[in-house]
MDTraj code that builds the backbone (N, CA, C; nanometers):
import mdtraj as md
import numpy as np

residues = "MET PHE ILE GLN THR GLN SER THR PRO ASN PRO ALA THR LEU LYS PHE ILE PRO GLY LYS GLN VAL SER PRO ALA GLY THR HIS GLU TYR ARG ASP ARG ASP SER ALA SER ALA SER PRO LEU ALA GLN GLY ILE PHE ALA LEU ASN GLY VAL ASP GLY VAL PHE LEU GLY ASP GLU PHE VAL ALA VAL THR LYS ALA GLU SER SER ASP TRP SER TYR LEU LYS PRO GLN VAL LEU ALA ALA ILE MET ASP HIS TYR MET SER GLY GLN PRO VAL LEU SER ALA ALA ALA ASP PRO GLN GLU THR THR PRO GLU GLU VAL TYR THR GLY GLU THR ALA GLU ILE VAL ASP GLU ILE LYS GLN LEU ILE ASP ALA ARG VAL ARG PRO ALA VAL ALA GLN ASP GLY GLY ASP ILE GLU PHE HIS ARG PHE ASP ALA SER THR GLY VAL VAL GLU LEU VAL MET ARG GLY ALA CYS SER GLY CYS PRO SER SER THR MET THR LEU LYS GLN GLY VAL GLU ASN LEU LEU LYS HIS TYR VAL PRO GLU VAL THR ALA VAL GLU ALA VAL MET".split()
xyz = np.array([
    [3.1104, -1.4640, 0.2318],
    [3.0167, -1.3823, 0.2881],
    [2.9970, -1.4014, 0.4339],
    [3.0081, -1.3076, 0.5260],
    [2.9880, -1.3333, 0.6644],
    [2.8560, -1.2669, 0.7036],
    [2.7710, -1.3272, 0.7666],
    [2.6490, -1.2865, 0.8176],
    [2.6539, -1.2861, 0.9688],
    [2.6368, -1.1625, 1.0376],
    [2.6271, -1.1584, 1.1842],
    [2.4952, -1.1851, 1.2237],
    [2.4667, -1.2570, 1.3403],
    [2.3334, -1.2703, 1.3958],
    [2.3526, -1.1906, 1.5385],
    [2.2212, -1.1468, 1.5678],
    [2.2117, -1.0842, 1.6976],
    [2.0707, -1.1228, 1.7570],
    [2.0798, -1.1539, 1.8892],
    [1.9402, -1.1773, 1.9506],
    [1.8687, -1.0456, 1.9692],
    [1.7340, -1.0536, 1.9938],
    [1.6584, -0.9395, 2.0117],
    [1.5850, -0.9526, 2.1443],
    [1.5200, -0.8670, 2.1911],
    [1.4439, -0.8743, 2.3171],
    [1.3257, -0.9737, 2.3039],
    [1.2874, -1.0057, 2.1783],
    [1.1885, -1.0947, 2.1354],
    [1.2595, -1.2301, 2.1209],
    [1.2283, -1.3254, 2.2085],
    [1.3066, -1.4595, 2.1921],
    [1.2661, -1.5383, 2.0697],
    [1.1580, -1.4970, 2.0105],
    [1.1141, -1.5679, 1.8861],
    [1.1708, -1.5069, 1.7667],
    [1.2526, -1.3984, 1.7825],
    [1.3064, -1.3342, 1.6623],
    [1.4617, -1.3188, 1.6736],
    [1.5265, -1.3435, 1.5607],
    [1.6739, -1.3135, 1.5522],
    [1.6980, -1.2177, 1.4477],
    [1.7886, -1.1398, 1.4597],
    [1.8443, -1.0339, 1.3689],
    [1.9605, -1.0884, 1.2888],
    [1.9569, -1.0849, 1.1495],
    [2.0639, -1.1318, 1.0724],
    [2.1143, -1.0063, 0.9930],
    [2.2438, -0.9795, 0.9979],
    [2.3137, -0.8661, 0.9263],
    [2.4126, -0.9152, 0.8332],
    [2.3672, -0.9038, 0.6955],
    [2.4598, -0.9586, 0.6026],
    [2.5845, -0.8676, 0.5680],
    [2.5808, -0.7530, 0.6081],
    [2.6918, -0.6631, 0.5719],
    [2.6748, -0.5999, 0.4483],
    [2.5639, -0.5964, 0.4104],
    [2.5101, -0.5371, 0.2711],
    [2.3706, -0.4654, 0.3035],
    [2.3499, -0.3602, 0.2172],
    [2.2211, -0.2965, 0.2349],
    [2.1117, -0.4049, 0.1998],
    [1.9931, -0.4131, 0.2883],
    [1.8959, -0.5039, 0.2662],
    [1.7869, -0.4468, 0.1915],
    [1.7262, -0.3376, 0.2546],
    [1.6039, -0.2805, 0.1977],
    [1.6235, -0.1172, 0.1838],
    [1.6765, -0.0736, 0.0726],
    [1.7031, 0.0753, 0.0682],
    [1.5679, 0.1631, 0.0710],
    [1.4603, 0.0989, 0.0267],
    [1.3365, 0.1711, -0.0010],
    [1.2434, 0.1507, 0.1190],
    [1.2984, 0.1541, 0.2298],
    [1.2257, 0.1523, 0.3547],
    [1.2089, 0.0024, 0.4051],
    [1.1376, -0.0121, 0.5199],
    [1.1119, -0.1377, 0.5718],
    [1.0040, -0.2118, 0.5132],
    [1.0052, -0.3424, 0.5215],
    [0.9046, -0.4262, 0.4615],
    [0.8897, -0.5474, 0.5628],
    [0.7622, -0.5745, 0.6034],
    [0.7211, -0.6652, 0.6891],
    [0.6343, -0.7769, 0.6149],
    [0.6634, -0.9079, 0.6337],
    [0.5879, -1.0131, 0.5667],
    [0.5545, -1.1014, 0.6831],
    [0.4363, -1.1389, 0.7006],
    [0.3838, -1.2265, 0.8026],
    [0.3581, -1.3747, 0.7506],
    [0.3631, -1.3992, 0.6240],
    [0.3467, -1.5336, 0.5650],
    [0.4002, -1.5301, 0.4195],
    [0.4097, -1.6540, 0.3685],
    [0.4798, -1.6718, 0.2390],
    [0.4062, -1.5965, 0.1236],
    [0.2703, -1.5935, 0.1357],
    [0.2029, -1.5336, 0.0229],
    [0.2180, -1.3800, 0.0181],
    [0.2298, -1.3362, 0.1389],
    [0.2591, -1.1761, 0.1398],
    [0.3863, -1.1374, 0.0894],
    [0.4752, -1.2320, 0.0860],
    [0.6189, -1.2024, 0.0576],
    [0.6411, -1.2092, -0.0973],
    [0.5469, -1.2230, -0.1800],
    [0.5631, -1.2413, -0.3258],
    [0.6511, -1.1332, -0.3899],
    [0.6765, -1.0066, -0.3186],
    [0.7461, -0.9113, -0.3871],
    [0.8923, -0.9053, -0.3317],
    [0.9200, -1.0119, -0.2583],
    [1.0657, -1.0170, -0.2079],
    [1.1205, -1.1684, -0.2248],
    [1.2103, -1.1778, -0.3291],
    [1.2650, -1.3103, -0.3475],
    [1.3426, -1.3533, -0.2136],
    [1.4104, -1.2563, -0.1504],
    [1.4738, -1.2898, -0.0294],
    [1.3801, -1.3399, 0.0774],
    [1.2750, -1.2767, 0.0996],
    [1.1659, -1.3258, 0.1990],
    [1.1114, -1.4526, 0.1558],
    [1.0841, -1.4793, 0.0305],
    [1.0321, -1.6027, -0.0120],
    [1.1250, -1.7061, 0.0177],
    [1.2503, -1.6847, 0.0005],
    [1.3452, -1.7984, 0.0307],
    [1.3616, -1.8278, 0.1750],
    [1.3363, -1.7301, 0.2567],
    [1.3411, -1.7628, 0.4018],
    [1.2049, -1.8299, 0.4459],
    [1.0983, -1.7856, 0.3902],
    [0.9665, -1.8516, 0.4104],
    [0.9579, -1.9914, 0.3619],
    [1.0423, -2.0392, 0.2696],
    [1.0554, -2.1798, 0.2103],
    [1.1000, -2.2641, 0.3299],
    [1.1495, -2.2168, 0.4324],
    [1.1976, -2.2980, 0.5435],
    [1.0852, -2.3267, 0.6281],
    [1.0781, -2.4512, 0.6894],
    [0.9765, -2.4828, 0.7903],
    [1.0049, -2.4222, 0.9226],
    [0.9021, -2.3652, 0.9801],
    [0.9292, -2.2989, 1.1117],
    [0.9407, -2.1466, 1.1096],
    [0.9248, -2.0885, 0.9896],
    [0.9261, -1.9343, 1.0005],
    [0.8010, -1.8697, 0.9842],
    [0.7850, -1.7804, 1.0791],
    [0.6458, -1.7098, 1.1012],
    [0.6422, -1.5628, 1.0418],
    [0.7695, -1.5100, 1.0277],
    [0.7654, -1.3618, 0.9866],
    [0.9088, -1.3365, 0.9424],
    [0.9067, -1.2371, 0.8459],
    [1.0318, -1.1796, 0.7942],
    [1.0152, -1.0222, 0.7790],
    [1.1147, -0.9609, 0.8520],
    [1.1147, -0.7997, 0.8465],
    [1.2360, -0.7583, 0.7751],
    [1.2300, -0.6853, 0.6715],
    [1.3394, -0.6414, 0.6084],
    [1.3721, -0.4838, 0.6501],
    [1.4773, -0.4664, 0.7241],
    [1.5352, -0.3321, 0.7589],
    [1.6324, -0.2821, 0.6606],
    [1.6783, -0.1638, 0.6847],
    [1.7717, -0.1078, 0.5929],
    [1.8996, -0.1921, 0.5842],
    [1.9540, -0.2498, 0.6875],
    [2.0767, -0.3316, 0.6813],
    [2.0573, -0.4601, 0.7601],
    [1.9535, -0.5013, 0.7751],
    [1.9328, -0.6265, 0.8424],
    [1.7990, -0.7049, 0.8088],
    [1.7878, -0.8271, 0.8368],
    [1.6798, -0.9035, 0.8230],
    [1.6359, -0.9605, 0.9620],
    [1.5132, -0.9469, 1.0093],
    [1.4752, -0.9909, 1.1257],
    [1.3809, -1.1112, 1.0961],
    [1.4076, -1.2347, 1.1427],
    [1.3252, -1.3550, 1.1261],
    [1.2578, -1.4019, 1.2476],
    [1.1285, -1.4231, 1.2461],
    [1.0578, -1.4588, 1.3600],
    [1.0247, -1.6029, 1.3371],
    [1.0500, -1.6915, 1.4332],
    [1.0198, -1.8368, 1.4277],
    [0.8860, -1.8807, 1.4764],
    [0.8343, -1.9908, 1.4288],
    [0.7054, -2.0400, 1.4883],
    [0.7420, -2.0832, 1.6344],
    [0.6389, -2.0922, 1.7201],
    [0.6653, -2.1216, 1.8464],
    [0.7260, -2.2661, 1.8586],
    [0.6860, -2.3526, 1.7649],
    [0.7312, -2.5031, 1.7831],
    [0.8571, -2.5183, 1.7238],
    [0.9172, -2.4060, 1.6593],
    [1.0550, -2.4242, 1.6144],
    [1.1761, -2.3965, 1.7083],
    [1.2932, -2.4431, 1.6753],
    [1.4107, -2.4194, 1.7656],
    [1.5092, -2.3530, 1.6888],
    [1.5593, -2.2444, 1.7470],
    [1.6616, -2.1624, 1.6859],
    [1.7920, -2.2564, 1.6451],
    [1.8268, -2.3515, 1.7213],
    [1.9400, -2.4345, 1.6949],
    [1.9366, -2.5074, 1.5659],
    [1.8128, -2.5349, 1.5238],
    [1.7943, -2.5961, 1.3885],
    [1.7607, -2.4896, 1.2773],
    [1.6844, -2.3933, 1.3140],
    [1.6479, -2.3031, 1.2020],
    [1.7505, -2.1898, 1.1776],
    [1.8274, -2.1519, 1.2805],
    [1.9280, -2.0424, 1.2417],
    [2.0234, -2.0930, 1.1314],
    [2.0889, -2.2076, 1.1297],
    [2.1822, -2.2328, 1.0149],
    [2.1079, -2.2312, 0.8854],
    [1.9757, -2.2750, 0.8788],
    [1.9026, -2.2651, 0.7623],
    [1.8776, -2.1336, 0.7140],
    [1.8405, -2.0406, 0.7928],
    [1.8021, -1.9046, 0.7713],
    [1.9396, -1.8444, 0.7073],
    [2.0599, -1.8656, 0.7743],
    [2.1902, -1.8224, 0.7288],
    [2.2161, -1.8593, 0.5851],
    [2.1818, -1.9914, 0.5662],
    [2.2091, -2.0443, 0.4361],
    [2.1116, -1.9867, 0.3243],
    [1.9843, -1.9565, 0.3648],
    [1.8909, -1.8947, 0.2663],
    [1.9433, -1.7495, 0.2393],
    [1.9893, -1.6730, 0.3394],
    [2.0277, -1.5472, 0.3067],
    [2.1461, -1.5493, 0.2233],
    [2.2484, -1.6268, 0.2569],
    [2.3750, -1.6340, 0.1743],
    [2.3483, -1.6799, 0.0477],
    [2.2544, -1.7812, 0.0113],
    [2.2145, -1.8358, -0.1218],
    [2.1461, -1.7124, -0.2008],
    [2.0614, -1.6337, -0.1333],
    [2.0029, -1.5302, -0.1953],
    [2.1079, -1.4232, -0.2521],
    [2.2032, -1.3814, -0.1621],
    [2.2936, -1.2827, -0.2122],
    [2.3839, -1.3412, -0.3276],
    [2.4279, -1.4655, -0.3051],
    [2.4986, -1.5273, -0.4045],
    [2.4506, -1.5444, -0.5346],
    [2.3103, -1.5468, -0.5491],
    [2.2354, -1.5706, -0.6674],
    [2.2268, -1.4422, -0.7459],
    [2.2539, -1.3210, -0.6842],
    [2.2469, -1.1998, -0.7627],
    [2.1016, -1.1352, -0.7717],
    [2.0082, -1.2038, -0.7185],
    [1.8677, -1.1576, -0.7270],
    [1.8510, -1.0402, -0.6353],
    [1.7581, -0.9478, -0.6740],
    [1.7308, -0.8437, -0.5973],
    [1.6435, -0.8767, -0.4643],
    [1.6656, -0.7870, -0.3559],
    [1.5976, -0.8273, -0.2430],
    [1.4446, -0.7941, -0.2656],
    [1.4128, -0.6956, -0.3368],
    [1.2670, -0.6778, -0.3833],
    [1.2665, -0.6862, -0.5270],
    [1.1491, -0.7494, -0.5840],
    [1.1443, -0.7466, -0.7351],
    [1.1132, -0.6032, -0.7821],
    [1.1481, -0.5938, -0.8998],
    [1.1232, -0.4619, -0.9781],
    [0.9719, -0.4194, -0.9689],
    [0.8835, -0.5138, -0.9643],
    [0.7491, -0.4930, -0.9631],
    [0.6894, -0.4695, -0.8294],
    [0.7762, -0.4717, -0.7290],
    [0.7349, -0.4672, -0.5890],
    [0.6540, -0.3390, -0.5643],
    [0.5393, -0.3435, -0.5073],
    [0.4687, -0.2384, -0.4591],
    [0.5129, -0.2040, -0.3249],
    [0.5185, -0.0641, -0.2914],
    [0.5387, -0.0267, -0.1593],
    [0.4442, -0.0909, -0.0610],
    [0.4831, -0.1062, 0.0615],
    [0.4016, -0.1742, 0.1691],
    [0.2738, -0.1026, 0.1708],
    [0.1623, -0.1727, 0.1816],
    [0.0439, -0.1245, 0.1927],
    [0.0272, -0.0404, 0.3268],
    [-0.0125, 0.0756, 0.3033],
    [-0.0249, 0.1745, 0.4336],
    [-0.1600, 0.2244, 0.4284],
    [-0.2063, 0.2603, 0.5386],
    [-0.3343, 0.3286, 0.5631],
    [-0.3199, 0.4667, 0.5198],
    [-0.4189, 0.5342, 0.4526],
    [-0.4048, 0.6754, 0.4275],
    [-0.3833, 0.7461, 0.5525],
    [-0.2940, 0.8422, 0.5517],
    [-0.2704, 0.9116, 0.6758],
    [-0.3693, 1.0296, 0.7065],
    [-0.4048, 1.0270, 0.8198],
    [-0.4910, 1.1365, 0.8696],
    [-0.4444, 1.2842, 0.8413],
    [-0.5099, 1.3766, 0.7930],
    [-0.4575, 1.4995, 0.7844],
    [-0.4815, 1.5921, 0.9055],
    [-0.3857, 1.6488, 0.9580],
    [-0.3869, 1.7385, 1.0841],
    [-0.3762, 1.8687, 1.0276],
    [-0.4342, 1.9578, 1.0986],
    [-0.4318, 2.1163, 1.0668],
    [-0.3973, 2.1832, 1.1897],
    [-0.3545, 2.3097, 1.1668],
    [-0.3190, 2.4048, 1.2940],
    [-0.2388, 2.3485, 1.3894],
    [-0.2628, 2.3728, 1.5118],
    [-0.1812, 2.3313, 1.6220],
    [-0.1535, 2.1835, 1.6319],
    [-0.2532, 2.1126, 1.6017],
    [-0.2504, 1.9609, 1.5989],
    [-0.1459, 1.9138, 1.4988],
    [-0.1392, 1.9847, 1.3841],
    [-0.0385, 1.9332, 1.2829],
    [0.0904, 1.9685, 1.3274],
    [0.1225, 2.0749, 1.4161],
    [0.2478, 2.1041, 1.4620],
    [0.2865, 2.0005, 1.5772],
    [0.1932, 1.9616, 1.6459],
    [0.2211, 1.8606, 1.7596],
    [0.2526, 1.7202, 1.6884],
    [0.1754, 1.6825, 1.5802],
    [0.2047, 1.5649, 1.5156],
    [0.3521, 1.5510, 1.4473],
    [0.3791, 1.6750, 1.3938],
    [0.5068, 1.6889, 1.3213],
    [0.6209, 1.6731, 1.4344],
    [0.5960, 1.7192, 1.5605],
    [0.6946, 1.7048, 1.6609],
    [0.7115, 1.5645, 1.7067],
    [0.5963, 1.4925, 1.7332],
    [0.5779, 1.3596, 1.7627],
    [0.6676, 1.2809, 1.6571],
    [0.6396, 1.3014, 1.5285],
    [0.7083, 1.2171, 1.4264],
    [0.8525, 1.2403, 1.4282],
    [0.8926, 1.3658, 1.4389],
    [1.0354, 1.3876, 1.4352],
    [1.1124, 1.3172, 1.5579],
    [1.0387, 1.3248, 1.6798],
    [1.1002, 1.2431, 1.7960],
    [1.1144, 1.0957, 1.7728],
    [1.0085, 1.0396, 1.7159],
    [1.0074, 0.9046, 1.6858],
    [1.1047, 0.8632, 1.5801],
    [1.1286, 0.9561, 1.4774],
    [1.2330, 0.9196, 1.3697],
    [1.3629, 0.9494, 1.4215],
    [1.3962, 1.0395, 1.5049],
    [1.5253, 1.0699, 1.5516],
    [1.5711, 0.9793, 1.6772],
    [1.4752, 0.9660, 1.7691],
    [1.5229, 0.9038, 1.8930],
    [1.4648, 0.7493, 1.9153],
    [1.3549, 0.7190, 1.8576],
    [1.2855, 0.5890, 1.8905],
    [1.3290, 0.4887, 1.7776],
    [1.3105, 0.5203, 1.6504],
    [1.3258, 0.4247, 1.5497],
    [1.4676, 0.3693, 1.5369],
    [1.5764, 0.4554, 1.5477],
    [1.7084, 0.4122, 1.5503],
    [1.7297, 0.2985, 1.6607],
    [1.6824, 0.3306, 1.7829],
    [1.7026, 0.2438, 1.8950],
    [1.6288, 0.1093, 1.8631],
    [1.5084, 0.1170, 1.8216],
    [1.4250, -0.0074, 1.8019],
    [1.4906, -0.0914, 1.6878],
    [1.5395, -0.0223, 1.5865],
    [1.6109, -0.0861, 1.4705],
    [1.7270, -0.1696, 1.5231],
    [1.7908, -0.1301, 1.6319],
    [1.8998, -0.2029, 1.6958],
    [1.8454, -0.3440, 1.7403],
    [1.7176, -0.3356, 1.7735],
    [1.6652, -0.4658, 1.8268],
    [1.5944, -0.5441, 1.7168],
    [1.6022, -0.4997, 1.5878],
    [1.5437, -0.5772, 1.4894],
    [1.3959, -0.5513, 1.4514],
    [1.3522, -0.4135, 1.4877],
    [1.2241, -0.3887, 1.4635],
    [1.2019, -0.2457, 1.4204],
    [1.0781, -0.1980, 1.4210],
    [1.0598, -0.0598, 1.3772],
    [0.9115, -0.0129, 1.4576],
    [0.9057, 0.1122, 1.4731],
    [0.7839, 0.1729, 1.5304],
    [0.7440, 0.2776, 1.4232],
    [0.6284, 0.2778, 1.3986],
    [0.5734, 0.3907, 1.3079],
    [0.4622, 0.4680, 1.3670],
    [0.4567, 0.5997, 1.3407],
    [0.3410, 0.6770, 1.3950],
    [0.2161, 0.6356, 1.3097],
    [0.0937, 0.6131, 1.3948],
    [-0.0215, 0.5812, 1.3246],
    [-0.1264, 0.6944, 1.3393],
    [-0.1359, 0.7640, 1.4621],
    [-0.2498, 0.8418, 1.4742],
    [-0.2208, 0.9168, 1.6114],
    [-0.2728, 1.0357, 1.6109],
    [-0.2686, 1.1150, 1.7371],
    [-0.4170, 1.1707, 1.7566],
    [-0.4753, 1.1490, 1.8734],
    [-0.6054, 1.1934, 1.9082],
    [-0.5817, 1.3168, 1.9957],
    [-0.6112, 1.4363, 1.9347],
    [-0.5860, 1.5598, 2.0007],
    [-0.6753, 1.5774, 2.1243],
    [-0.8004, 1.5339, 2.1182],
    [-0.8876, 1.5436, 2.2377],
    [-0.8415, 1.4588, 2.3484],
    [-0.7825, 1.3503, 2.3346],
    [-0.7386, 1.2662, 2.4460],
    [-0.5837, 1.2669, 2.4692],
    [-0.5137, 1.3128, 2.3816],
    [-0.3565, 1.3144, 2.3878],
    [-0.3067, 1.1814, 2.3827],
    [-0.3718, 1.0839, 2.3247],
    [-0.3275, 0.9446, 2.2993],
    [-0.2589, 0.9364, 2.1571],
    [-0.1312, 0.8810, 2.1579],
    [-0.0569, 0.8591, 2.0338],
    [-0.0691, 0.7024, 2.0189],
    [-0.0953, 0.6693, 1.8836],
    [-0.1098, 0.5312, 1.8406],
    [0.0080, 0.5009, 1.7510],
    [0.0879, 0.3896, 1.7897],
    [0.1927, 0.3582, 1.7161],
    [0.1845, 0.2098, 1.6649],
    [0.2461, 0.1783, 1.5487],
    [0.2533, 0.0393, 1.5003],
    [0.3820, -0.0155, 1.5212],
    [0.3785, -0.1421, 1.5907],
    [0.5129, -0.2001, 1.6195],
    [0.5249, -0.3018, 1.5029],
    [0.6514, -0.3147, 1.4585],
    [0.6758, -0.3999, 1.3486],
    [0.8015, -0.4895, 1.3676],
    [0.8278, -0.5826, 1.2914],
    [0.9498, -0.6657, 1.3024],
    [0.9494, -0.7471, 1.4407],
    [1.0677, -0.7370, 1.4996],
    [1.0981, -0.7945, 1.6386],
    [1.0162, -0.7364, 1.7472],
    [0.9572, -0.6288, 1.7304],
    [0.8716, -0.5500, 1.8330],
    [0.7410, -0.6109, 1.8307],
    [0.6915, -0.6489, 1.7167],
    [0.5505, -0.7058, 1.7143],
    [0.5461, -0.8337, 1.7808],
    [0.4727, -0.8459, 1.8845],
    [0.4616, -0.9621, 1.9557],
    [0.5597, -0.9848, 2.0573],
    [0.6542, -0.8916, 2.0821],
    [0.7636, -0.8988, 2.1794],
    [0.7190, -0.8847, 2.3331],
    [0.7534, -0.9670, 2.4143],
    [0.7042, -0.9466, 2.5525],
    [0.7470, -0.8206, 2.6197],
    [0.8603, -0.7649, 2.5833],
    [0.9021, -0.6405, 2.6493],
    [0.8480, -0.5128, 2.5736],
    [0.7671, -0.5324, 2.4610],
    [0.7260, -0.4178, 2.3754],
    [0.6385, -0.3353, 2.4597],
    [0.5495, -0.3803, 2.5496],
    [0.4573, -0.2973, 2.6354],
    [0.5447, -0.1936, 2.7175],
    [0.6540, -0.2591, 2.7835],
    [0.7389, -0.1789, 2.8666],
    [0.8145, -0.0856, 2.7846],
    [0.8643, -0.1243, 2.6621],
    [0.9304, -0.0201, 2.5802],
    [0.8375, 0.0881, 2.5494],
    [0.7079, 0.0607, 2.5112],
    [0.6135, 0.1641, 2.4887],
    [0.5836, 0.2669, 2.6053],
    [0.5541, 0.1975, 2.7127],
    [0.5255, 0.2852, 2.8326],
    [0.6447, 0.3407, 2.8973],
    [0.7393, 0.2790, 2.9228],
    [0.8532, 0.3335, 2.9962],
    [0.9434, 0.4076, 2.9015],
    [0.9543, 0.3785, 2.7932],
    [1.0462, 0.4487, 2.6936],
    [0.9859, 0.5476, 2.6049],
    [0.9030, 0.5138, 2.5155],
    [0.8439, 0.6060, 2.4259],
    [0.7394, 0.7016, 2.4808],
    [0.6580, 0.6382, 2.5703],
    [0.5513, 0.7321, 2.6319],
    [0.6231, 0.8439, 2.7217],
    [0.7237, 0.8013, 2.7969],
    [0.7859, 0.8937, 2.8846],
    [0.8631, 1.0040, 2.7920],
    [0.9186, 0.9556, 2.6875],
    [1.0023, 1.0468, 2.5920],
    [0.9002, 1.1508, 2.5447],
    [0.7907, 1.1060, 2.4800],
    [0.6901, 1.1881, 2.4272],
    [0.6302, 1.2903, 2.5272],
    [0.5904, 1.2288, 2.6272],
    [0.5250, 1.3166, 2.7346],
    [0.6202, 1.4297, 2.7821],
    [0.7619, 1.3852, 2.7832],
    [0.8536, 1.4934, 2.8303],
    [0.8608, 1.6119, 2.7207],
    [0.8639, 1.5732, 2.6020],
    [0.8940, 1.6765, 2.4938],
    [0.7630, 1.7420, 2.4452],
    [0.6547, 1.6660, 2.4495],
    [0.5298, 1.7108, 2.3872],
    [0.4270, 1.6966, 2.5064],
    [0.4056, 1.8111, 2.5773],
    [0.3145, 1.7928, 2.6912],
    [0.1716, 1.7625, 2.6584],
    [0.1319, 1.7848, 2.5362],
    [-0.0020, 1.7293, 2.4806],
    [-0.0259, 1.5914, 2.4953],
    [0.0789, 1.5073, 2.4883],
    [0.0727, 1.3642, 2.4934],
    [0.0365, 1.3172, 2.6264],
    [-0.0701, 1.2282, 2.6364],
    [-0.1068, 1.1709, 2.7666],
    [-0.0733, 1.0307, 2.7804],
    [-0.0699, 0.9655, 2.6640],
    [-0.0515, 0.8089, 2.6613],
    [0.0043, 0.7711, 2.5281],
    [0.0611, 0.6549, 2.5263],
    [0.0958, 0.5788, 2.3961],
    [0.0404, 0.4493, 2.3874],
    [-0.0189, 0.4059, 2.2764],
    [-0.0757, 0.2766, 2.2671],
    [-0.0293, 0.2045, 2.1398],
    [-0.0141, 0.0874, 2.1358],
    [0.0177, -0.0005, 2.0199],
    [-0.1052, -0.0357, 1.9478],
    [-0.1144, -0.0263, 1.8162],
    [-0.2203, -0.0663, 1.7287],
    [-0.1725, -0.1748, 1.6341],
    [-0.2535, -0.2554, 1.5838],
    [-0.2174, -0.3634, 1.4841],
    [-0.2293, -0.3063, 1.3486],
])
top = md.Topology()
chain = top.add_chain()
for i, resn in enumerate(residues, 1):
    res = top.add_residue(resn, chain, resSeq=i)
    for name in ("N", "CA", "C"):
        top.add_atom(name, md.element.get_by_symbol(name[0]), res)
traj = md.Trajectory(xyz[None], top)
């Protein structure tokens, strides 16, 4: 099994591409070992010293290291953990895995609902594929029609990335403002 690795704009995160589908049921983010109980793969990676986060994308695993860790030591261990997982035949997510906990989505009506649909379509078609290239994900959280502010959740390599503010402001915000004149600003929320 050959696993490719790619750097991401976040120096604390590396993207591992095993050449197999990782998470067919959407993305999953784990910030500690306890939260990873639904994923044998994430648990195996968290068993390594120096791992601060695991993000499962459709065809990649993004691993965030602790500040005190060094990729030269941690990278071979992560590669081995991923290879061991796939060789074991275990599923990436356990059968009892619940979908990622999400906040109930706000219900929009009328013109605001149309604006939100357009925002979501732009994010899904233009932003998410580009961000996935860097080992992360961006999800729509909320739109305030009175102020024109769009709130987005940054996940994976994007969460805590030094260049994520620039990506939001110069990339996503400009894109949304161009196509959806009602948008005045884009902000990241936790």
